[in-house]
N, C-alpha and C positions, 0 to 999 in steps of 0.2 A: 504494500500500500504506500502511496505517496500523496502528500497533502501540500497544496500551494497556499501560501499565506503572505500577509504583509508582515512587518517587523514584529518579532516576538521577543526582542532583546529586553524589553521593559515591561513584560507582563506583570500584572498584580499576582498575589498569591492565589486568588481565585482563578485567574487565567492559567497559571501553571498547573493548578489542580485539574482544570478542564482538559488541558493538553495531555496530562498524564493519564486521565481517565479514558481518553481517546486511544491510548496505547502507543503514543509516539515514543520511540526509543532513540532517535537520532534527529538532530536539528542541523541543517546545512544553511549557513548564512552566506548569501551571495553578495553582500554589500562590499564596497571598496574598503581599503585600509583606512582611508580618511573618514569615511562614514562611521566605521566601527569606533574609531578613536575619538569621535566627538561631534560629528555633524548630526545632531539630534533633530528629528522631526518634531514639530510642535505637538503632535499627538502623544509624544512620549517624553514628558518633562523630567522624568527621574534621571538620576545619574547612573552610569553603568555600574558603579560600585554598589548601588542599591538593588540592582536587578537580581531577583531570586532565580535560582536554577533548580528544577526538580531533581532529586536524586535519581540516578539510574538513566538519565538522558545524556547522551553524548552530543556535545556541541562541536561542530566543525566550521571553520571559516574557509570558504572557497570562493574568493572574489571572482565574479563573472566578468566585471569590467574594472580594470585597474585605473589608477589616476591618469596614466598616460593616454589610455584609450578614451577616457572621459574628455580629455582635451581634443582629441581627434574628432570626436563626435559633435563638438560644438558647432562646427561649420556645416553640418549636414542639413539638407534642405527640408527634410521631414523625418517622421519617426521610422518609416520603412527604411530609409537610408541608414539611420542609426542602427537599426536591427542588423542590417547587412554588414555594417562596419564591425559590430560585435562578432559576427561570424567570421569575418575576415581576419581581425586582429587578435581574437581571443580564443582561438581553437584549443590552445592548451588549457585555458580556463574551463571551457566546456568539457574537455576530457577529464579534468580533475573532479568536476561536479558529478559526471556520470560514473566515474570510477567509484566515487564515494557512495553513490546510490547503489551500485552493484555490490559493494562490500558490506553495506549496512545490514544488521540483523533487525528485523521487525519494521514497523511503520516508520517512514521518514517524513519530516516536515521540512520544506525548503522555502526560504523567504528572502526578499530584498528589503527595500524600505516601504514602498507603497504596495507591492505585491501585484504589479501589473505588467511591466515590460520585461525585466530580466526573468522573473518567475514565469511570466506568460510564455516566453520563448522556451524555457526549459520544459514547462508543462506540455506545450505543443509537440516538442520533439519526443518527449516520453510517450505521449499518446500515439504519435506516428509510429514509433518503434513497436508499440503494442498492437499495431494493426487496426487501430480505431479509425472509423471513416473520416474523411476530410470534413464532411458536414458537421460531424460531432466535435471535431477539433475546433472548427471555426466557431461553433456555438459556445463551446467552453471558453474560448478567448473573449467572445463578445459579452459573456456573462459578467466579465470584469466591470463593465460600465454600470450594470445594475447594482453590483455590490458596492461600488465606490461612488455612486451618484451624489450622495450628500457631501462627500469630501470634494468632489469636483466643483460643486457650487461654492463651497467654502473657499477653495483655492482661487477660483475665478473671481470671487468677490473681493479678494485681497489684491488682485492684479490691477495694473494700470489699464484703463479702458481701451487704449489703443493696442494692448497686447492680448486682449482676451480672445479674439478670434483665432489667432495662431495657437494660443495656449489650449483652447478647447479642442482643436484638432490633435494636438500632441497628447492630450489626456485620453482621448477616446481610443477604443480598441475595436475597430471595425473588422469583421471577419475577413474581408478581402486582404487586409494587411498580413495576417498570419498565413493565409493561403499563398500569398506572394512569396513569403519566406520559405515555405515548404516547397514551392515550385523551384525557387532558387537552389535549394539544397538538392533537389532531384536532378536539375539540369547540370549543376557543377560537380556534384559528388556522387550522384546516383542515389541520393537519399540520406536520411539521418545516419544510418549505420555506416555508409561510406564516408561521411564526414568524420565520424568518430574514429573509424579505422585509420583515416588519413592523419588524424591527430595523434595516433599511437595507441589507441585503446584496443585491447585484445577482443577477438571474436567471442570468446567465452564470457568476457565481461559484458559485452553488448547483449548477449543472450540472457544473462542474469538480469539486466535492467529490463529487457522486454518481458521477462517472466514476472517481474514485480507487479505489473498491472494486468496480467493474464487472468 
């Protein structure tokens, strides 16, 4: 089992209990080193030192986008281009994440900050490996908008009026965006498995990841 989430680094005790009750044994944090070190989201005002961690849960930091790649992504024209830049420059990051998924015992929770872009990419690739239909993958990605709709409005309300149109587009998770990513993976690498193999992941490891959602 694999669970996609927004940041769980600052869960309350009640939240930790809920995560434990769900059966999560491994948490994979996709945030960059700078985010982990102190770029706190306004939703999580507590300090890292105060964050409780349930006993028996293994925490792994596997940055999907490092600070250098964040800089490269700033000039991208839209979110699709940013996603493709992640694939281009962070193949090793994806390999480390999927190897951690393959090696974990029990249910895994993976998160970034908001739980939409980096986790959305990983979730779509997981579903593709498991043989889930493209329509279902697209629907799962689009569900992000419904889950985060109240936060979208909060963030848009804080933005300058002239920036809101572009920001709304960046925040949204239209199904055609993730389908374009999967098409890109198919054309350039023959699919998600080919991408991970080119990154250095073993066929056995890829099979273990595929079986996680079987």
